[in-house]
N, C-alpha and C positions, 0 to 999 in steps of 0.2 A: 541354772535357771537365770542367774544374773546375766550370763553371756547371751542367752536367748533373748531376754528382755532388752538388752542393749542393742542387739542386732535388729530387733523389731523396731525399736525407736529410731535407729539410724535409717532403716528402710522407709519408715513413715516420713522422716525428715527429707529423704531424697525425693519422695513423691511430692512433698510440699514444695521443694525447690523446683521440681519439674513443672508444677502448676504455675509457679511464678514466671518461669521462662516461657510458658505457653500463653501468657497474657497477650491478647490480640494486639498486633502492631497498629492496626488501622481501624478507625471508626467509619471513615468514608474514603472512597477512591473516585476521582473524577477522570473520566476518559474524554478528552477534548478531541473532537473530530474537526478536521480542517475544511469541511464542506457542509453544504446544506443537507437536511435529511433526505433519505430516499435513494442515495447512490450506493456504490459498492463499498467505499470506505466506511460509510455510516452503517451499512448492514453488518459488516464484519465486527465493528465496534460494539454494536448493540447485541450481537450474538455472544461476544466475549463477556459483556457486562452481565448477561443472564447467568452464565455458568462460572465465572471467576470466583464469586463469593464462596461457593461451596468448597473451594480448594484453599481457602485462607482461614486462619484461626479466627473464630468469632463471627464468621460470615458478614463482613462489613458491607455497608451499602455501596453499590457501584452505580454512579450516575453518569449519563452521557450528555455532554454539552456540545452543541454545534457552533463552530466559530469559523465560518467561511471568510476568505480574504486572501488575495494574492496567491491563489493556487495552493492553499493550506500553509503558506509561509507565516501568516499571522498566528496560527495555532502553535507552530513550532516556537516562534518568538515569545509566546506567552509563558513558556517554561522558565523564562528569566525571573518571573515573579515569585517562584518557589511555591511551597505548599504549607498550609498550617500544620501545626503539630498533630500527630496521629492521623494525618491524611496523606494522600499521595495523588499526584497528577501524572497521567499518562497521555501522550498525544499520538493520535493516528493521523498520518499525513500522506501526501502524494509522493511516491518515489521519484517523480520527475524533479523534485527539489534537489535530490542528490546530484543529478546531472547539472542542473542550473547553478548549483553552488560551485561546481568546477568551472563552468563556462563563464559565469558572471558573478564572481565572488563579491564584487563591490555592490551589486544589486541585492543579492541574496543575504549577504552578511551572516550566514550561518555555515558551519561545516559539520555535516551530520555525523562524522566520526567523533565529534566532541560531546556526544550525548551517550547516556546509558541505554543500551538497546535491551528491551524486554524480550523482543523476538518478532517474528513475522508469522502470520497465520497461513500465508500462501504466496507463491510467486504470482505474477500477473502476466499471462500470455495475452498480449494486446493484438487486436485485429482491427483493421480499418474496413468499414462496410458502407454500402450504399442503400438508401431507401429505394426499393424497386420501382416505385412510381416515377423516379427520375429517369428510368430507362437504362441506368448503369447496372450491369450485372457481372462484370468481370474486370480484371486489371486492364485488359485491352480496351474495354469501353471507357474506363477512367482516363487512360492515356489519350483517348480521342476527344475528351471534353475540353472545351476552352476555359471552363471554370467549374470547380467542384468545391462547395463550401461545407466546412465542418466547424464544430464548436470546441471551445476549451475554456477552463476557468481563468487562466492567466498565461502570459508569456512565461515559459519555464516549466509549466505543468507537463505531465507526461503526454496528455492529448495534444498539446501544442508542439511538443518535440516530435511526436509521431507525424504530425501534419507537415512539419518543416522537413523531415526526412523525405516524405513523399514529394514535396515541392522542389527542394534544393539538392537532393542527392539522386532521387529517381526521376526527376524532371516531369512530374505530373502537375497540372495546373490546379493546385489545391490552395484554397484560401482559408485561413483559420480566423474565426471571429471569437474574440476573448470576452470575458465578463460574466460567464455563466457560473453561478455559485456552486454547482455540482452536476454530476452526470444525469441526475433525474431531470434537471432543468434543460439540459441539452437534448434529452430524449423527447421532451415535450415540444421543443423547437423543431426537431426532426418531423414529428407527427403533424405539426402545423405547416410544414413546408418551408420554414425559415432556413433550415439546414438540409443539405443533400445527403448527409450521412454522418458518420462519426468514427473516431479512433479511440479504442479503450479496451478494458477488460471484457472478454467474451462472456464471462460469468455475470457481468452487470447488465447484459442485454436482456430485455424482457422476454421470458420464455414464449409468450404468445406471438411475438414478432417472428421468432424462429419457426414455431409450429404453423403459423399462417403464411410463411414464406414472404414476409414483408420486407426483408432485408437480404442483401447479397454480400457475403464476405469477399473482399477484394485482394487483400494482402495481409500476411501474417508477420508479426514481429517476434514470433516464438520459433525457436530452432527445432522443436519437436511437434508432433501432432497435438492438436487441441481438441478436447472432447466437444463434440457437437459441430465442429467445423468440417465441412466436406473435404475429401481428398482433392488435391489439385490446386488449392489456394496457394499462390506462390509465397515463398519466404523472402522477405525484403533483402537479405544479404545476397541471395541468389540473383536478384534483379539488378544489383549494382554492377557497373561495367568496368570498374578498376579496383585493384587491390586496396588503394587508399580509401575509396568509397565504401568498400566492404568493411574495412577496419573502423571507419567512422560509425557505421550502423551498429557494429558489434559493441563499440564503446557506449553508444547512446542507449542501447537496449539493456545493457548490463544491469542497471539498478532494478529492472523488473524482476530480477531473481529474488529480491526482498520486497516484493510488491505490496504486501499488506502489513506495513511495519507499525510497531508500537515502541515509543521511546520515553525516557524520563530525563530530567535535567542532569547534567554532569555532577552537580553538587548534591544530588539526592543522597540520603544516608545509605551507606553500603548495605546495611542490614535490610532496608526497605527494598532495594534493588534485588538482592538475593531472594527475599521472600516472594516477590512478584515474579521473578524468573522461574522459581520452582513451581509456583501456582500455574503460570502460563504453560509450562511443559506438561504439567499434570492434566490440565484441561484437554490437551491434545489426545489423551488416552481415555477421556470421559465418553463412555458409549452413548449417553444421552446427547451430549454435545455434538458428537459426530453424526448421530442420526438426525438431529435437528438441522445441522448444516446441509446434509444431503437432501433433506425435505425441502429446504428453501433454495437449493441450488447454489450453495457456496462451496467451492472446492477447498479442501483443507490439506495443507502439506506444511506442517509447522517447522520453522527454522528457529532453534533456540537462540537466546540472546548472545551467548558467547560466539556461536557460529556466525550470526548476523554481523557482529562487530568485525570478525575476520574478513567477511565478504566486503564490508564497507572499506576496510583498510586497503584491500586489494584494488577496489574501484578507485580510491583516491591516489593509488600509485600509478595510474595511467600515465604513459609518457607525455611530456609537454607538447611534442609535435602533433600527436593525435588530438589532444585537447584543443590546440590552436586551430587545426583543420576543422574540427567539429564546431568550434565557435564560429567559424566563418560561414558555415551553412545555416546557422541559426539566425543570422542577421538579415 
């Protein structure tokens, strides 16, 4: 009997210890979005914020804060401030910063491999499109234009990089106007006639534009078919006329593989990073999360944090001569 009583006491003690270990790590989590509300990065962050708490002990509050500036660079730089105790800060940024940090390290002053990657919710197959009212409906039409204007948040953002590939690698007369806080602002400018079209994630294009045939996809920066994009839209690499130009395009579109990224500061506690990585991966299998993503038109193809860091390391290992050539066409 004494042995049974002792064993029961030990079991109860182990349960008590387990409860102590299960004390919630976070009271609040802030997801900082590097753009204004309404764009693709913002939509993914807000979707994650709705479902992440249920996969963390204690279901902490998850708040979304918009911090536009320099194509989301401002949001990434804000991680240097750290986070209060029992809180965490995650940043959702534009994958174009990865490329810009390689081509212009003195301007970007960040190296994205120096951060803890929580993961990515999806790659971003980018498409450049025209507003049909401009009369441009194909790549051939675009090449015939003397000027075609698109928007971008800042030099170094993915939209700007895509526009520069069209202009300086594929020789289309494209002009990029910077200063838009987010893709939602760019879309309004397209509707007002200030821009002729845009370059960005096809999933961020308003469904009614596609349903009402208001836009025409011109060129794809995705190596495989993109849902909703008609067959026959040319792949940018196939349009390049030399092996070097093809290599430049492949280098510049590489970061789109981790297109919807979420990162934390390098000095964030390892236990916090591990807990958020586990929760992030669990969200990927949440049926309600996947159903809601499908309902609002956000493709999901989760890349775990460890895998994302491997991809980033590979990107930063790009040969110096390819980087130098790519830098030349961005200027």
